[in-house]
C-alpha positions as CSV (number, residue, x, y, z in Angstrom):
1,M,-90.4,86.8,-7.3
2,S,-92.0,83.8,-9.0
3,D,-94.8,83.5,-7.1
4,Y,-96.8,80.1,-7.0
5,F,-99.7,80.8,-5.1
6,G,-102.4,82.1,-7.3
7,F,-102.3,85.7,-6.0
8,Q,-101.3,87.1,-9.2
9,Y,-104.0,85.8,-11.2
10,M,-106.7,86.9,-8.6
11,R,-105.2,90.2,-8.9
12,D,-105.7,90.2,-12.4
13,I,-109.6,89.0,-12.7
14,D,-111.0,91.2,-9.7
15,S,-114.3,91.8,-10.7
16,G,-114.4,94.7,-8.2
17,D,-111.4,96.5,-10.5
18,K,-109.5,96.9,-7.1
19,G,-106.8,94.3,-8.4
20,H,-104.2,96.8,-8.9
21,N,-105.2,99.3,-6.1
22,T,-102.5,99.4,-3.4
23,S,-104.8,98.3,-0.8
24,F,-106.1,95.1,-2.7
25,L,-103.2,93.4,-0.8
26,T,-103.8,94.8,2.5
27,K,-107.6,94.1,2.3
28,I,-107.4,90.3,1.8
29,A,-104.5,90.2,4.2
30,D,-106.2,91.6,7.1
31,N,-109.0,89.4,6.7
32,T,-106.9,86.1,6.5
33,L,-105.4,87.0,9.4
34,T,-108.3,87.9,11.6
35,I,-109.3,84.5,10.4
36,L,-106.7,82.9,11.9
37,S,-106.0,82.1,15.7
38,D,-102.6,83.4,17.7
39,S,-100.6,81.0,17.4
40,Q,-101.5,80.6,13.5
41,R,-100.2,84.2,13.2
42,A,-97.5,83.7,15.0
43,Q,-96.2,80.9,12.6
44,L,-96.4,83.3,9.7
45,V,-94.2,86.0,11.9
46,A,-91.8,83.7,12.4
47,L,-91.5,82.5,9.0
48,A,-91.1,86.2,8.1
49,R,-88.3,86.6,10.2
50,E,-86.5,83.4,9.1
51,Q,-87.0,84.8,5.7
52,E,-85.9,88.0,6.1
53,A,-82.2,87.6,5.2
54,G,-83.2,85.3,1.5
55,I,-85.7,88.5,0.5
56,R,-82.9,90.9,1.0
57,Q,-80.5,88.7,-0.6
58,F,-82.8,88.1,-3.5
59,A,-83.0,91.8,-4.2
60,E,-79.2,92.2,-4.0
61,K,-78.5,89.5,-6.3
62,R,-80.1,91.2,-8.8
63,F,-77.6,94.0,-8.7
64,P,-74.7,92.6,-10.6
65,L,-77.0,91.5,-13.4
66,I,-78.5,94.9,-13.5
67,H,-75.4,96.6,-13.7
68,A,-73.8,94.3,-16.4
69,F,-76.5,95.3,-18.4
70,R,-76.3,98.7,-18.0
71,R,-72.4,98.4,-18.8
72,N,-73.3,96.7,-22.2
73,L,-76.0,99.6,-22.9
74,E,-73.5,102.0,-22.3
75,G,-70.5,100.2,-24.7
76,N,-68.8,99.6,-21.4
77,I,-67.1,96.2,-22.5
78,P,-64.6,94.7,-20.4
79,A,-61.4,94.1,-22.6
80,G,-61.1,90.7,-24.8
81,S,-64.7,90.2,-24.5
82,K,-67.6,90.7,-27.3
83,G,-70.3,91.7,-25.1
84,L,-72.4,89.9,-22.6
85,D,-72.2,86.0,-22.2
86,R,-75.3,84.1,-22.6
87,D,-74.2,81.6,-20.6
88,A,-72.9,83.3,-17.7
89,V,-75.9,85.3,-17.5
90,K,-78.0,82.3,-17.2
91,R,-75.6,80.7,-14.7
92,A,-76.0,83.9,-12.5
93,S,-79.9,83.8,-12.9
94,A,-80.1,80.2,-12.0
95,D,-78.4,80.9,-8.7
96,L,-81.0,83.7,-8.3
97,Y,-84.0,81.4,-8.6
98,E,-82.5,78.4,-6.4
99,L,-83.2,81.2,-4.1
100,D,-86.6,82.0,-5.1
101,G,-87.1,78.3,-5.2
102,A,-86.1,77.7,-1.4
103,L,-88.3,81.0,-0.5
104,A,-91.2,79.8,-2.2
105,Y,-90.6,76.4,-0.5
106,G,-90.2,77.6,2.8
107,R,-93.5,79.7,2.5
108,A,-95.6,76.7,1.0
109,K,-94.9,74.7,4.0
110,V,-95.8,77.0,6.6
111,M,-98.8,77.7,4.7
112,G,-99.9,74.4,3.8
113,R,-99.5,73.4,7.9
114,I,-101.6,76.1,8.7
115,L,-104.1,75.5,6.3
116,C,-104.6,71.6,7.3
117,E,-104.9,72.8,10.9
118,L,-108.0,75.0,10.1
119,N,-111.1,74.3,12.0
120,A,-114.4,74.5,10.7
121,P,-115.3,78.0,11.6
122,Q,-112.4,79.1,10.0
123,R,-113.0,77.1,7.0
124,N,-116.7,78.8,6.8
125,A,-114.9,82.4,7.2
126,L,-112.5,82.0,4.3
127,A,-115.1,80.6,2.1
128,R,-117.1,83.8,2.5
129,L,-114.2,85.6,1.0
130,K,-114.4,85.2,-2.7
131,F,-111.9,84.5,-4.6
132,G,-111.6,87.3,-7.8
133,D,-114.0,89.1,-6.0
134,S,-112.4,91.8,-3.7
135,R,-116.4,93.2,-3.3
136,S,-116.6,90.6,-0.9
137,W,-114.3,90.9,1.5
138,P,-115.3,93.5,4.7
139,E,-113.1,96.6,6.0
140,V,-111.4,95.1,8.9
141,G,-108.8,96.1,10.8
142,S,-104.9,94.7,11.3
143,P,-104.4,92.0,13.8
144,L,-100.7,92.7,13.9
145,D,-98.8,94.6,15.8
146,K,-96.9,96.5,13.7
147,R,-94.4,97.7,16.6
148,S,-92.8,94.5,17.4
149,M,-91.8,94.0,13.6
150,S,-89.4,95.3,11.0
151,H,-90.7,96.8,7.8
152,V,-89.6,93.5,5.8
153,N,-91.1,91.4,8.4
154,H,-94.4,92.8,8.2
155,V,-94.4,93.2,4.6
156,A,-93.5,89.7,4.4
157,V,-96.4,88.3,6.7
158,M,-99.0,90.3,4.7
159,T,-97.8,88.6,1.6
160,Y,-97.9,85.2,2.9
161,A,-101.3,85.9,4.2
162,S,-102.5,87.1,0.8
163,E,-101.2,84.6,-0.8
164,M,-102.3,81.5,1.4
165,F,-105.8,82.8,0.8
166,A,-105.2,82.8,-3.1
167,W,-103.5,79.1,-3.0
168,H,-106.6,78.1,-0.5
169,A,-109.2,79.4,-2.7
170,G,-107.4,79.4,-5.9
171,S,-106.7,76.4,-8.4
172,L,-103.7,74.9,-10.0
173,D,-104.2,76.9,-13.1
174,A,-103.9,79.9,-11.0
175,D,-100.7,79.0,-9.5
176,I,-99.1,78.4,-12.9
177,Y,-100.6,81.9,-14.2
178,F,-97.8,84.6,-15.0
179,C,-97.6,87.7,-16.6
180,P,-94.5,87.7,-19.1
181,E,-93.9,91.5,-18.0
182,R,-92.8,90.0,-14.7
183,H,-89.7,88.2,-16.7
184,G,-86.3,89.9,-17.5
185,M,-87.0,92.6,-14.6
186,Y,-84.0,94.2,-15.1
187,F,-84.6,97.3,-17.2
188,G,-87.1,99.8,-14.8
189,G,-90.3,98.7,-17.0
190,F,-92.0,97.6,-13.7
191,G,-90.6,100.7,-11.9
192,L,-92.3,102.8,-14.2
193,K,-95.8,101.4,-13.4
194,T,-95.1,101.0,-9.9
195,A,-93.1,104.4,-8.8
196,P,-95.8,106.5,-8.5
197,A,-97.7,104.3,-6.6
198,M,-94.9,103.9,-3.7
199,G,-96.4,104.8,-0.1
200,K,-99.8,105.6,-1.1
201,P,-102.7,104.2,-0.1
202,N,-105.8,103.2,-1.7
203,F,-103.9,104.3,-5.6
204,S,-104.7,102.8,-9.0
205,I,-101.7,101.5,-10.7
206,S,-102.6,101.7,-14.6
207,T,-103.4,98.6,-16.3
208,G,-103.1,100.4,-19.9
209,L,-99.5,101.8,-19.2
210,T,-97.2,99.3,-20.3
211,A,-99.5,98.6,-23.7
212,D,-99.8,102.6,-24.3
213,R,-96.2,103.3,-23.5
214,G,-95.1,100.4,-25.3
215,E,-96.9,101.3,-28.7
216,S,-95.8,105.0,-28.4
217,F,-92.0,103.6,-28.2
218,L,-92.6,101.6,-31.4
219,S,-94.0,104.4,-33.3
220,M,-90.6,106.3,-32.7
221,L,-88.6,103.8,-34.2
222,T,-88.1,103.0,-37.7
223,G,-89.0,99.9,-39.4
224,T,-85.0,98.3,-38.8
225,Q,-85.3,99.2,-35.3
226,Q,-88.7,97.6,-34.7
227,K,-87.9,94.7,-36.3
228,F,-84.9,94.2,-33.2
229,I,-88.2,93.8,-31.0
230,T,-90.5,91.8,-33.1
231,D,-87.5,89.4,-33.6
232,T,-87.1,89.1,-29.7
233,V,-90.9,88.3,-29.2
234,N,-90.3,85.4,-31.7
235,E,-87.2,84.0,-30.4
236,Q,-88.6,84.0,-26.8
237,R,-92.0,82.5,-27.4
238,Q,-90.6,79.0,-27.0
239,L,-88.7,80.1,-23.8
240,L,-92.2,81.5,-22.1
241,H,-93.6,78.3,-23.3
242,D,-91.0,76.6,-21.2
243,I,-91.7,78.8,-18.3
244,V,-95.3,77.4,-18.3
245,R,-94.4,73.9,-18.0
246,I,-91.6,74.1,-15.5
247,R,-94.1,76.3,-13.6
248,R,-96.6,73.7,-13.9
249,E,-94.1,71.1,-12.3
250,I,-92.9,73.4,-9.7
251,A,-96.8,74.5,-8.8
252,T,-97.9,70.8,-8.4
253,Q,-95.1,70.3,-6.1
254,L,-96.1,72.7,-3.6
255,R,-99.5,72.1,-4.1
256,D,-98.5,68.6,-1.7
257,F,-98.5,70.7,0.9
258,E,-101.4,72.5,0.7
259,R,-103.1,69.2,0.5
260,C,-101.2,68.3,4.0
261,G,-98.6,66.1,2.4
262,S,-94.7,67.0,1.4
263,A,-93.1,68.4,-1.6
264,N,-89.5,67.1,-3.1
265,W,-87.2,70.0,-2.4
266,E,-84.7,68.7,-4.5
267,K,-87.1,68.6,-7.7
268,V,-88.2,72.1,-6.4
269,R,-84.6,73.2,-6.3
270,A,-83.4,71.8,-10.2
271,L,-86.6,73.2,-11.7
272,S,-85.9,76.3,-10.0
273,R,-82.4,76.4,-11.2
274,K,-84.0,75.6,-15.0
275,Y,-86.3,78.3,-14.5
276,G,-83.4,80.7,-13.7
277,E,-81.6,79.8,-17.1
278,I,-84.5,80.3,-18.9
279,D,-85.1,83.9,-17.3
280,G,-82.0,84.6,-17.8
281,E,-82.2,84.0,-21.4
282,I,-85.2,86.1,-21.6
283,S,-83.0,88.9,-20.0
284,Y,-79.5,88.4,-22.2
285,L,-82.1,88.8,-25.2
286,Y,-83.8,92.1,-23.6
287,A,-80.3,93.2,-23.0
288,T,-78.9,92.7,-26.4
289,T,-81.5,93.6,-28.2
290,F,-82.0,96.9,-26.3
291,A,-78.7,97.8,-26.7
292,S,-78.8,97.1,-30.2
293,I,-81.5,99.6,-30.7
294,A,-80.1,102.2,-28.5
295,K,-76.8,102.1,-30.7
296,T,-79.3,103.5,-33.9
297,L,-81.2,106.1,-32.3
298,T,-80.8,109.4,-33.6
299,N,-81.0,112.7,-31.2
300,Q,-84.5,113.2,-32.4
301,Q,-85.4,109.9,-31.5
302,K,-83.9,110.2,-28.1
303,A,-85.5,113.6,-27.3
304,S,-89.1,112.0,-28.3
305,L,-88.3,109.0,-25.7
306,S,-87.2,111.6,-23.1
307,R,-90.1,113.2,-23.5
308,L,-92.5,110.2,-23.4
309,R,-90.8,109.0,-20.0
310,P,-90.3,112.3,-17.9
311,S,-88.5,112.3,-14.7
312,N,-91.0,112.8,-11.7
313,P,-89.7,114.3,-8.7
314,S,-91.2,111.7,-6.3
315,D,-89.8,108.7,-8.1
316,P,-87.2,106.8,-5.7
317,K,-83.3,108.5,-6.3
318,G,-81.8,105.0,-5.8
319,P,-82.2,101.1,-4.5
320,F,-85.2,100.6,-2.0
321,L,-86.9,97.5,-0.6
322,Y,-91.0,97.4,-0.3
323,S,-91.0,100.8,-0.9
324,E,-88.6,102.0,1.3
325,P,-84.9,103.4,0.1
326,I,-82.2,100.9,1.2
327,P,-78.1,102.1,0.8
328,M,-76.8,100.9,-2.6
329,P,-75.3,97.4,-2.0
330,R,-71.5,96.8,-2.8
331,I,-71.6,95.4,-6.5
332,D,-68.5,93.4,-6.9
333,N,-66.6,93.0,-10.6
334,T,-69.0,91.8,-13.1
335,D,-66.9,91.4,-16.0
336,F,-67.9,87.7,-15.4
337,L,-71.0,88.1,-16.8
338,F,-69.3,89.3,-20.0
339,G,-67.3,86.1,-20.3
340,V,-64.0,87.6,-18.7
341,R,-62.2,86.3,-15.1
């Protein structure tokens, strides 16, 4: 999900080199929750229960896009269509990001309220936890009673606490920061990195895997095939710049809550839909590019690529939410994403 609270930036600049360790979020969340009062923690728990359905809906609304992109890859195009419909993909992505914007707005509203009611000792305690230096975070136990919470509730509260600290201790620039690889997220790349870490405490995810595997993949392609990738990079360049601009506008709105004011939901909603359209266009470019390359691969190239990504018995065998398996959601007819009704 598109976070606007500086947490991803805090991960990537951590001077303790623990930003991509599975215990990173837990450590700062536990510290933050320990500083909060019972009533303040209760507000985060209530928010988690309120947003549980939206979080699951966000996850499940991704499946039609994933399904359509795989249909396109396999050449399973509905009759009367020439392939994926760019505008239909953009509309579906806009709907998804409107939900994302609502979840972010709700988080900012509650987190801002809590931050504005902190007393001096609480502010001083938070100040001792350095942004970007996990070495300053002591080992503390969790003040939460997990037995009274569902798995999604618990993960959401931990997420809120870590985001709230990053938001309070960070900056607008940290809020705007994003990784390009976290967009167009329908093709398994993020899973390639994170699947080995699922359910493993104190596991560090490789920060070089994306670049290393990408370089190896490109080396197996012909010059013509590589051009599909480089052309896509150039075509999406302006789209990424547009994302920066929109993220700045959304993050600026949400920061009004951190300053004890109020953000404009209608503005956030409209900007979120535009953000979704852009991410949808990026996803469309990826899906069509990857399918074009797949059509030209030789058997020898396919064999080499299979060795580049060997199967792992511990990888998830189906859909999951927050590292826990879930039933496959019902996926309605996806012909509309090919311009067919």
